C-alpha positions in Angstrom: -17.7 -8.1 20.1 -16.1 -6.8 16.9 -16.5 -9.1 14.0 -12.8 -9.0 13.1 -11.9 -10.1 16.7 -14.3 -12.9 16.3 -12.5 -14.0 13.2 -9.2 -13.9 15.1 -10.7 -16.2 17.6 -12.0 -18.5 14.9 -8.5 -18.5 13.3 -7.0 -19.4 16.7 -9.2 -22.4 17.2 -8.6 -23.6 13.6 -4.8 -23.5 14.3 -5.3 -25.3 17.6 -7.2 -28.1 15.9 -4.7 -28.5 13.1 -1.6 -28.3 15.3 -2.9 -30.6 18.0 -3.8 -33.1 15.3 -0.3 -33.0 13.9 1.4 -33.0 17.3 4.4 -31.1 18.5 7.4 -31.1 16.2 9.9 -29.4 18.5 11.0 -29.5 22.2 11.8 -25.8 22.3 10.4 -22.8 20.5 12.7 -20.4 18.7 10.8 -17.4 20.2 9.8 -17.2 23.9 6.2 -16.5 24.9 6.7 -12.7 25.0 8.4 -12.6 21.6 5.8 -15.0 20.0 2.9 -12.9 21.4 4.5 -9.7 19.9 4.9 -11.4 16.6 1.3 -12.5 16.4 0.2 -9.0 17.2 2.3 -7.7 14.4 1.0 -10.3 12.0 -2.6 -9.4 12.7 -1.9 -5.7 12.5 -0.1 -6.2 9.2 -3.1 -8.3 8.0 -5.2 -5.2 8.1 -5.9 -5.2 11.9 -9.7 -5.5 11.8 -10.0 -6.2 8.1 -9.3 -9.9 8.4 -12.6 -10.7 6.7 -11.3 -12.3 3.5 -12.5 -15.8 4.4 -9.1 -17.4 4.6 -8.8 -20.8 5.9 -5.7 -21.9 7.9 -4.2 -23.6 4.8 -4.7 -20.5 2.7 -3.1 -18.4 5.4 -0.1 -20.7 5.4 0.3 -20.3 1.6 0.4 -16.6 2.1 3.2 -16.5 4.7 5.4 -14.7 2.1 3.2 -11.7 3.0 4.8 -11.7 6.4 8.4 -12.0 5.4 9.1 -8.5 6.8 7.8 -9.5 10.2 9.8 -12.7 10.2 12.9 -10.7 9.4 12.1 -8.3 12.3 12.2 -11.2 14.7 15.1 -12.9 13.0 13.2 -16.1 12.1 12.2 -17.9 8.9 8.8 -19.4 7.9 10.0 -22.8 9.1 10.9 -21.2 12.5 7.4 -19.7 12.7 5.8 -23.0 11.9 7.9 -24.6 14.6 6.7 -22.0 17.1 3.1 -22.5 16.1 3.3 -26.2 16.6 5.1 -25.8 19.9 2.6 -23.3 21.5 -0.5 -24.9 19.9 0.5 -28.2 21.4 -0.2 -26.5 24.7 -3.8 -25.4 24.3 -4.1 -23.4 27.5 -0.8 -21.6 27.0 -1.8 -20.9 23.4 -5.2 -19.6 24.5 -3.6 -17.3 27.1 -1.2 -15.9 24.4 -4.1 -15.2 22.1 -6.1 -13.5 24.9 -3.2 -11.1 25.1 -3.2 -10.6 21.3 -6.9 -10.0 21.2 -6.9 -7.6 24.2 -4.0 -5.6 22.6 -5.7 -5.3 19.3 -9.0 -4.4 20.9 -7.4 -1.6 22.9 -5.7 -0.3 19.8 -8.9 -0.3 17.9 -10.6 1.6 20.7 -7.9 4.2 20.7 -8.1 4.5 16.9 -11.9 4.9 17.0 -11.6 7.7 19.5 -9.1 9.5 17.4 -11.3 9.1 14.3 -14.4 10.4 16.2 -12.4 13.4 17.2 -11.1 14.0 13.7 -14.6 13.6 12.3 -16.1 16.1 14.7 -15.6 18.8 12.1 -17.7 16.9 9.6 -20.9 18.5 10.9 -19.4 22.1 11.2 -20.6 24.4 8.5 -17.9 27.0 7.9 -20.3 29.1 5.9 -22.0 31.5 8.3 -23.5 33.9 5.8 -27.1 34.4 4.8 -29.1 31.2 4.5 -30.6 32.4 1.2 -29.2 34.9 -1.3 -31.7 36.6 -3.5 -30.1 38.2 -6.5 -32.3 41.0 -7.8 -30.1 44.2 -7.9 -27.7 45.6 -10.5 -25.0 44.6 -10.4 -25.1 41.8 -7.8 -21.8 40.4 -6.6 -21.7 39.0 -3.1 -18.3 38.1 -1.6 -18.0 35.9 1.4 -14.8 35.5 3.3 -13.9 32.6 5.6 -11.0 33.6 8.0 -8.7 31.3 9.9 -8.6 28.5 7.4 -7.0 25.4 8.7 -5.3 22.8 6.5 -7.7 20.3 5.1 -10.0 19.2 2.3 -12.9 21.6 1.9 -16.2 20.7 0.3 -18.6 23.4 -0.9 -22.3 22.9 -1.9 -25.0 25.3 -3.1 -28.4 25.2 -4.7 -29.1 27.8 -7.5 -32.2 28.6 -9.5 -32.7 31.5 -12.0 -36.2 32.9 -12.1 -35.7 33.9 -15.8 -33.2 32.9 -18.4 -30.0 34.8 -17.5 -28.1 36.8 -20.0 -24.9 36.7 -18.1 -21.9 35.5 -20.0 -20.0 32.7 -18.2 -22.1 32.8 -15.0 -20.1 31.3 -12.2 -19.3 31.1 -8.6 -15.6 31.6 -8.1 -13.4 31.0 -5.1 -9.8 31.0 -4.0 -7.7 30.3 -0.9 -5.3 33.2 0.0 -2.2 33.4 2.1 -1.9 35.8 5.0 0.5 38.0 3.1 -1.7 38.0 0.0 1.2 36.7 -2.1 -0.1 33.1 -2.6 -3.5 32.2 -4.0 -5.0 28.9 -4.8 -7.8 29.2 -7.3 -10.6 26.7 -6.9 -12.3 25.3 -10.0 -15.1 27.7 -11.1 -18.6 26.5 -10.8 -20.2 27.2 -14.2 -23.9 27.8 -13.7 -26.7 26.6 -16.0 -28.8 29.7 -16.9 -32.2 27.9 -17.2 -35.0 28.2 -14.7 -34.5 24.8 -13.0 -32.8 24.4 -9.7 -29.4 22.8 -9.7 -27.0 21.7 -7.1 -23.3 22.7 -7.5 -20.3 21.7 -5.6 -16.5 21.7 -5.5 -13.8 20.0 -3.3 -10.4 21.5 -2.8 -7.5 20.7 -0.4 -5.7 23.7 1.1 -2.4 23.4 3.1 -1.0 25.6 5.8 0.1 28.2 3.3 -3.4 29.6 3.2 -5.2 31.5 5.9 -8.6 32.5 4.3 -11.0 31.5 1.6 -12.9 34.0 -0.5 -16.1 33.0 -2.4 -17.7 35.2 -5.0 -21.3 34.4 -5.8 -22.7 34.8 -9.2 -19.9 36.5 -11.0 -20.0 36.9 -14.8 -17.8 38.2 -17.6 -20.3 41.0 -18.5 -21.6 41.7 -15.0 -21.6 45.5 -15.5 -23.8 45.2 -18.6 -26.5 43.1 -17.0 -29.6 45.3 -16.5 -31.6 42.8 -14.7 -31.0 39.3 -13.3 -32.9 37.4 -10.6 -31.8 34.2 -9.0 -32.0 32.5 -5.6 -29.1 30.6 -3.9 -29.7 28.5 -0.8 -28.5 25.4 1.1 -25.0 26.9 1.1 -22.5 24.7 3.0 -18.7 24.5 3.5 -17.5 21.5 5.3 -14.1 20.1 6.1 -14.7 16.4 6.4 -12.2 13.9 7.8 -9.8 12.8 5.1 -7.6 9.8 5.4 -3.8 10.5 5.6 -3.1 8.5 2.4 -5.6 10.7 0.5 -4.1 13.9 2.1 -0.7 12.9 0.8 -2.2 12.6 -2.7 -4.0 15.9 -2.4 -0.8 17.7 -1.3 1.0 16.4 -4.3 -1.8 17.8 -6.5 -1.3 21.4 -5.4 0.4 23.7 -7.9 4.1 24.2 -7.3 4.2 27.9 -8.2 1.1 29.1 -6.4 2.2 32.7 -6.0 1.8 33.3 -9.8 -1.9 32.4 -9.9 -4.3 35.3 -10.5 -6.8 36.2 -7.8 -10.1 34.3 -8.6 -12.3 36.6 -6.6 -13.1 40.1 -7.7 -12.7 42.6 -4.9 -15.8 44.6 -4.0 -15.4 48.2 -3.1 
């Protein structure tokens, strides 16, 4: 059983022990069984659903009831009313246990649904959108390989590549550039250039960029340079090239959307067209 559900059961029995020791303080509960059950479900959902692992005791939970004021307002009760309900139902252990069985079952079903949704969303984590050559060997003049990914879907893309020069490269501002482009070619989103180290050691390079529904394709230009036409000889190897669109939480997506430039149509194309 999920550890968080176990903690809910532990919390339940702590309440039962405390409330039964204190005895019932009211003859009638402010909330009926159905309303009280719904309130408890909302409380545990608000408390992080399955992240109730902060080690709270019952007394510490009672001190933090201000955290649930919004829920109390939803049901039209006060903290005192909630305490009264807790004492009323906890004074009837079998009834209280039955209520919490419903609470736990509801939360468990919600978690199962959420896990299925997450598994579906994360299915693309293992899909490499780069379908080009596994290894690029740069040994011609001038070398400029452009790879295009069509049918881009909104999401946060992560690019990785390994690069090693066989000799010290004389290229000025060696880089791998990329940009997302709209279907009408009017809007471009330039990705941060990967600046390459021109020594003879192998290096891993990467970038991450969120693209919204404005863009329909991604163009990646491998080993561009400011003086590309003047390079008489260059030799390098690129391998382990990947482009993934991992699952990103909605809260992070919102932040990434806000980070996009407002006037994207004025950006210059980052990828040099190859004729």
